[in-house]
C-alpha positions as CSV (number, residue, x, y, z in Angstrom):
1,X,-0.2,26.7,50.8
2,X,3.0,26.4,48.6
3,X,2.0,25.4,45.1
4,X,2.7,21.8,44.0
5,X,4.3,23.2,40.8
6,X,7.4,24.1,42.9
7,X,8.1,20.4,43.5
8,X,10.2,18.5,41.0
9,X,9.3,14.9,40.4
10,X,9.4,12.2,37.7
11,X,6.3,12.0,35.4
12,X,4.0,9.1,35.8
13,X,5.5,6.1,34.0
14,X,2.2,4.6,33.0
15,X,-1.5,5.1,33.1
16,X,-2.1,1.9,35.2
17,X,0.7,2.4,37.8
18,X,0.5,5.4,40.1
19,X,3.9,7.2,40.7
20,X,5.7,6.8,44.0
21,X,5.8,9.7,46.4
22,X,9.5,10.7,46.6
23,X,11.4,12.9,49.1
24,X,10.8,16.1,47.1
25,X,7.0,15.6,47.6
26,X,7.6,14.7,51.3
27,X,9.3,18.0,51.8
28,X,6.4,19.7,50.1
29,X,4.0,17.9,52.4
30,X,5.9,18.9,55.6
31,X,6.4,22.5,54.5
32,X,2.7,23.0,53.8
33,X,1.7,21.3,57.0
34,X,3.9,23.7,58.8
35,X,2.2,26.5,56.9
36,X,-1.1,25.2,58.3
37,X,-2.5,23.7,55.1
38,X,-5.1,21.1,56.0
39,X,-4.3,17.4,55.5
40,X,-7.4,17.1,53.3
41,X,-6.2,19.8,51.0
42,X,-2.8,18.2,50.7
43,X,-4.4,14.9,50.0
44,X,-6.5,16.3,47.2
45,X,-3.5,17.9,45.6
46,X,-1.5,14.7,45.7
47,X,-4.3,12.7,44.1
48,X,-4.8,15.5,41.5
49,X,-1.1,14.9,40.5
50,X,-1.6,11.2,39.9
51,X,-0.7,9.7,43.3
52,X,-2.9,6.9,44.6
53,X,-5.3,8.0,47.3
54,X,-4.1,5.4,49.8
55,X,-0.4,6.5,49.2
56,X,-1.4,10.1,49.7
57,X,-3.1,9.4,53.0
58,X,-0.2,7.3,54.2
59,X,2.4,10.0,53.5
60,X,0.4,12.8,55.1
61,X,-0.3,10.7,58.2
62,X,3.3,9.7,58.4
63,X,4.4,13.3,58.2
64,X,2.0,14.3,61.0
65,X,3.2,11.4,63.2
66,X,6.9,12.0,62.6
67,X,8.9,13.3,65.6
68,X,11.0,15.3,63.1
69,X,7.9,17.1,61.9
70,X,6.7,17.7,65.5
71,X,10.1,19.1,66.4
72,X,9.8,21.4,63.4
73,X,6.4,22.5,64.5
74,X,7.8,23.6,67.9
75,X,10.4,25.7,66.2
76,X,7.7,27.2,63.9
77,X,5.7,28.2,67.0
78,X,8.8,29.9,68.4
79,X,9.3,31.8,65.1
80,X,5.6,32.8,65.2
81,X,6.1,34.2,68.7
82,X,8.9,36.4,67.4
83,X,6.8,37.5,64.5
84,X,4.1,38.6,67.0
85,X,6.7,40.7,68.8
86,X,7.7,42.3,65.5
87,X,4.1,43.0,64.7
88,X,3.7,44.9,67.9
89,X,6.7,47.1,67.1
90,X,5.2,47.6,63.6
91,X,1.8,48.6,65.0
92,X,3.4,51.0,67.5
93,X,5.5,52.6,64.8
94,X,2.4,53.4,62.8
95,X,0.8,55.2,65.8
96,X,3.7,57.7,66.2
97,X,2.6,61.3,65.7
98,X,4.0,63.1,62.7
99,X,4.6,60.1,60.5
100,X,1.7,60.9,58.1
101,X,1.7,63.6,55.5
102,X,-1.2,65.8,54.4
103,X,-2.0,63.3,51.6
104,X,-2.4,60.5,54.2
105,X,0.8,58.7,53.1
106,X,3.6,57.9,55.6
107,X,6.5,60.3,55.4
108,X,10.1,60.3,56.7
109,X,10.9,63.2,59.0
110,X,13.2,65.8,57.6
111,X,15.4,67.6,60.2
112,X,17.8,70.4,59.5
113,X,21.4,70.0,61.0
114,X,20.2,67.5,63.5
115,X,22.3,67.7,66.7
116,X,24.4,64.6,67.4
117,X,22.7,63.6,70.7
118,X,19.2,64.0,69.1
119,X,20.2,61.9,66.1
120,X,21.6,59.0,68.1
121,X,19.0,59.0,70.8
122,X,15.9,59.5,68.7
123,X,16.8,57.8,65.4
124,X,20.0,55.7,65.5
125,X,19.2,53.9,68.8
126,X,15.5,53.7,68.0
127,X,16.0,52.2,64.6
128,X,14.1,55.0,62.8
129,X,14.9,56.6,59.5
130,X,15.4,60.4,59.1
131,X,16.4,62.8,56.3
132,X,18.9,65.3,57.5
133,X,19.4,68.6,55.6
134,X,22.4,70.9,55.8
135,X,24.7,68.2,57.2
136,X,27.3,68.3,54.4
137,X,26.7,71.7,52.8
138,X,30.4,72.5,53.4
139,X,31.6,69.6,51.2
140,X,33.6,70.8,48.2
141,X,31.8,68.0,46.3
142,X,28.5,70.0,46.7
143,X,29.8,72.8,44.5
144,X,32.6,71.2,42.5
145,X,31.4,67.7,41.5
146,X,30.2,67.5,37.9
147,X,31.1,65.4,34.9
148,X,33.8,67.7,33.6
149,X,35.4,67.9,37.1
150,X,35.4,64.1,37.2
151,X,37.1,63.9,33.8
152,X,39.7,66.5,34.8
153,X,40.6,64.8,38.1
154,X,40.3,61.1,37.3
155,X,39.4,60.7,33.7
156,X,42.3,58.4,32.9
157,X,41.9,56.2,36.0
158,X,40.8,52.6,35.6
159,X,37.6,51.9,37.5
160,X,35.3,48.9,38.1
161,X,31.7,49.0,37.0
162,X,28.9,46.4,36.8
163,X,27.6,45.6,33.3
164,X,24.9,43.3,31.9
165,X,22.5,43.9,34.8
166,X,19.4,44.1,32.5
167,X,20.2,40.6,31.2
168,X,20.4,39.0,34.7
169,X,17.3,39.0,36.8
170,X,19.5,38.3,39.8
171,X,22.0,41.1,39.0
172,X,22.5,42.0,42.7
173,X,23.2,38.5,43.9
174,X,25.4,37.8,40.8
175,X,27.2,41.1,40.8
176,X,30.7,39.5,41.3
177,X,30.3,38.0,37.8
178,X,29.2,41.4,36.2
179,X,32.3,43.4,37.0
180,X,34.2,45.1,34.2
181,X,37.1,47.6,34.3
182,X,37.3,50.7,32.1
183,X,38.6,54.3,32.0
184,X,36.6,56.6,34.2
185,X,36.3,59.1,31.4
186,X,34.8,56.5,29.1
187,X,32.2,55.6,31.8
188,X,31.3,59.2,32.2
189,X,30.8,59.5,28.4
190,X,28.5,56.4,28.5
191,X,26.3,57.9,31.3
192,X,26.0,61.2,29.4
193,X,25.0,59.5,26.1
194,X,22.6,57.0,27.6
195,X,19.0,57.2,28.5
196,X,17.5,55.7,31.6
197,X,18.9,52.2,32.2
198,X,19.9,49.8,34.9
199,X,22.3,47.9,32.6
200,X,25.4,49.5,34.1
201,X,26.1,50.9,37.5
202,X,29.0,51.7,39.8
203,X,28.1,50.7,43.3
204,X,29.5,50.1,46.8
205,X,30.3,46.5,45.6
206,X,33.0,48.0,43.3
207,X,34.6,50.1,46.1
208,X,37.6,47.8,46.7
209,X,39.1,49.1,43.4
210,X,37.4,52.4,43.0
211,X,38.3,53.9,46.4
212,X,42.0,53.7,45.3
213,X,41.4,54.7,41.7
214,X,39.2,57.7,42.6
215,X,41.3,58.8,45.7
216,X,41.5,62.3,44.3
217,X,37.8,62.7,44.9
218,X,37.6,61.5,48.4
219,X,39.0,64.7,49.9
220,X,35.9,66.5,48.5
221,X,33.6,64.4,50.7
222,X,35.2,64.3,54.1
223,X,33.5,62.5,57.1
224,X,30.5,64.2,58.6
225,X,32.1,64.3,62.0
226,X,28.8,65.3,63.8
227,X,27.8,61.6,63.4
228,X,30.8,59.7,61.9
229,X,34.2,58.6,63.0
230,X,36.7,60.6,61.0
231,X,39.5,58.2,62.0
232,X,37.8,55.1,60.7
233,X,39.2,53.2,57.7
234,X,35.6,53.0,56.3
235,X,35.8,56.3,54.5
236,X,32.7,55.9,52.4
237,X,31.4,54.2,49.2
238,X,31.0,55.9,45.8
239,X,27.8,55.2,43.7
240,X,27.6,56.6,40.2
241,X,25.1,55.7,37.5
242,X,22.6,57.0,34.9
243,X,18.9,57.6,35.5
244,X,17.1,54.3,35.8
245,X,19.5,52.4,38.1
246,X,17.9,50.1,40.6
247,X,19.0,48.5,43.8
248,X,16.5,45.7,44.5
249,X,14.6,45.3,47.8
250,X,17.0,44.1,50.5
251,X,18.3,45.0,53.9
252,X,21.8,45.8,55.2
253,X,23.6,44.4,58.2
254,X,24.7,47.9,59.3
255,X,23.2,51.3,59.8
256,X,23.9,53.5,56.7
257,X,24.0,57.1,55.6
258,X,23.1,58.0,52.0
259,X,24.5,61.4,51.1
260,X,23.0,62.5,47.8
261,X,25.4,64.7,46.0
262,X,24.2,64.8,42.3
263,X,20.7,64.0,41.0
264,X,17.7,62.5,42.8
265,X,16.9,59.0,44.0
266,X,13.6,57.5,45.0
267,X,13.8,55.3,48.1
268,X,11.2,52.9,49.2
269,X,11.6,51.7,52.8
270,X,9.9,48.9,54.8
271,X,10.5,48.7,58.6
272,X,12.6,45.7,59.9
273,X,9.6,44.8,62.0
274,X,7.7,43.9,58.8
275,X,10.3,41.3,57.7
276,X,7.7,38.5,57.9
277,X,5.8,40.1,55.0
278,X,8.6,40.7,52.4
279,X,9.3,37.2,51.1
280,X,12.9,37.0,52.2
281,X,14.2,34.0,50.3
282,X,18.0,34.4,50.3
283,X,20.3,36.1,52.8
284,X,19.2,39.8,52.8
285,X,17.2,39.8,49.6
286,X,13.4,39.7,48.8
287,X,11.7,38.0,46.0
288,X,9.5,41.0,45.5
289,X,10.1,43.6,42.7
290,X,9.5,46.7,44.7
291,X,9.1,48.8,41.5
292,X,5.9,47.0,40.6
293,X,4.7,44.8,43.5
294,X,2.5,41.9,42.4
295,X,0.0,41.6,45.2
296,X,-1.5,38.5,43.7
297,X,1.8,36.6,43.8
298,X,3.0,38.2,47.0
299,X,-0.2,39.0,49.0
300,X,1.6,39.4,52.4
301,X,3.3,42.5,51.0
302,X,0.0,44.4,51.5
303,X,0.6,44.1,55.3
304,X,4.1,45.7,55.0
305,X,4.3,49.4,55.6
306,X,5.9,51.0,52.6
307,X,7.4,54.5,53.0
308,X,8.6,56.5,49.9
309,X,11.2,59.2,50.0
310,X,12.7,61.3,47.1
311,X,16.2,62.1,48.2
312,X,17.3,65.5,46.7
313,X,20.9,66.7,46.3
314,X,22.3,67.9,49.6
315,X,20.1,65.5,51.7
316,X,21.4,62.8,54.0
317,X,19.2,59.8,54.5
318,X,19.7,57.6,57.6
319,X,18.9,54.0,56.7
320,X,18.5,52.0,60.0
321,X,20.0,48.5,60.1
322,X,17.6,45.8,59.0
323,X,15.2,48.2,57.2
324,X,14.3,46.9,53.8
325,X,14.9,49.4,51.0
326,X,14.6,49.7,47.2
327,X,16.4,52.5,45.4
328,X,15.9,53.9,41.9
329,X,17.8,56.7,40.2
330,X,15.5,59.4,38.9
331,X,18.5,61.3,37.3
332,X,22.1,60.6,36.6
333,X,23.3,60.6,40.1
334,X,26.2,60.4,42.5
335,X,25.8,59.1,46.1
336,X,28.2,58.6,48.9
337,X,27.3,56.1,51.6
338,X,28.9,55.7,55.1
339,X,28.8,53.1,57.9
340,X,31.5,54.5,60.2
341,X,29.2,55.9,62.9
342,X,30.4,57.2,66.3
343,X,28.4,54.5,68.0
344,X,28.9,50.7,67.5
345,X,27.6,49.5,64.1
346,X,28.7,45.8,63.9
347,X,25.6,43.6,63.8
348,X,27.1,40.9,61.6
349,X,28.5,38.7,64.4
350,X,25.0,37.6,65.4
351,X,23.8,37.2,61.9
352,X,23.6,33.6,60.6
353,X,21.1,33.6,57.7
354,X,23.3,34.0,54.7
355,X,21.8,30.8,53.3
356,X,18.5,30.1,51.5
357,X,15.5,30.7,53.7
């Protein structure tokens, strides 16, 4: 049952006159009835908050009798049917051989130089993650990229970075307001002199400016043509930050490659089929802090399958569309991400939940 503290209302105006039940409380009643809270439990909460017993009974009964509520209940039942279908996929995924390591934890398969047809048939089209090794060993970036090289090639270029992330709990949602421009060389100096922090980070959200500013680096990370379309205008996204950077738990609307060039990142993944358990409250974001899950506040998260992966330099992680993931930089790191696969990767046209959920 959703807690009554989430409902905004006027305080009781006197000890002798019970407050009126307003529309905010009516929404609370309807939502909790749809979540299968018992009418008696709702009645008790309303009385506890100062409403007259007969008013509480009338409102709960009115909600149950409302044709609007009954229509909502039918839609709820359809959603539950879809949740059941997702739960079947989740259970079948856990049965797959080779998904559990010697310590009993779920692992992501690592495949060396995975052939194109195997990748697409067994992972891309089956919505399964995989770590591919050896896929971009030939990149000049693998041997040339370091801080001094960046300074020499692009040190005077103006780049866009997000700042003030530590002061904003919703830094990912509010990232358009956190953008700042600066010399790339100064940003490199800042990373070198800082300890672990999430306060500043250059991410894919800054690519519209940085792709042009750092164009001299792009030739060092050419398309991985075994899997990607080299003629596509989506030529990759550049991520650069200190140890301690975080990308909160969310899912993407496309399939993604993460090519780890410098440093290590820890990635926590949750299958798309476990979406009902991750407290998706807005667009593609979760309310859960995946770095320290509060199971008391978010008990359903215990039903979600969490898979951890430490991505090393030279490794390529395939993140399937819809899979939830949380990413944390273990070192100062550089990552290139790509979405220009050889197979179709546009799943946004059928997506309509950009709003609050």
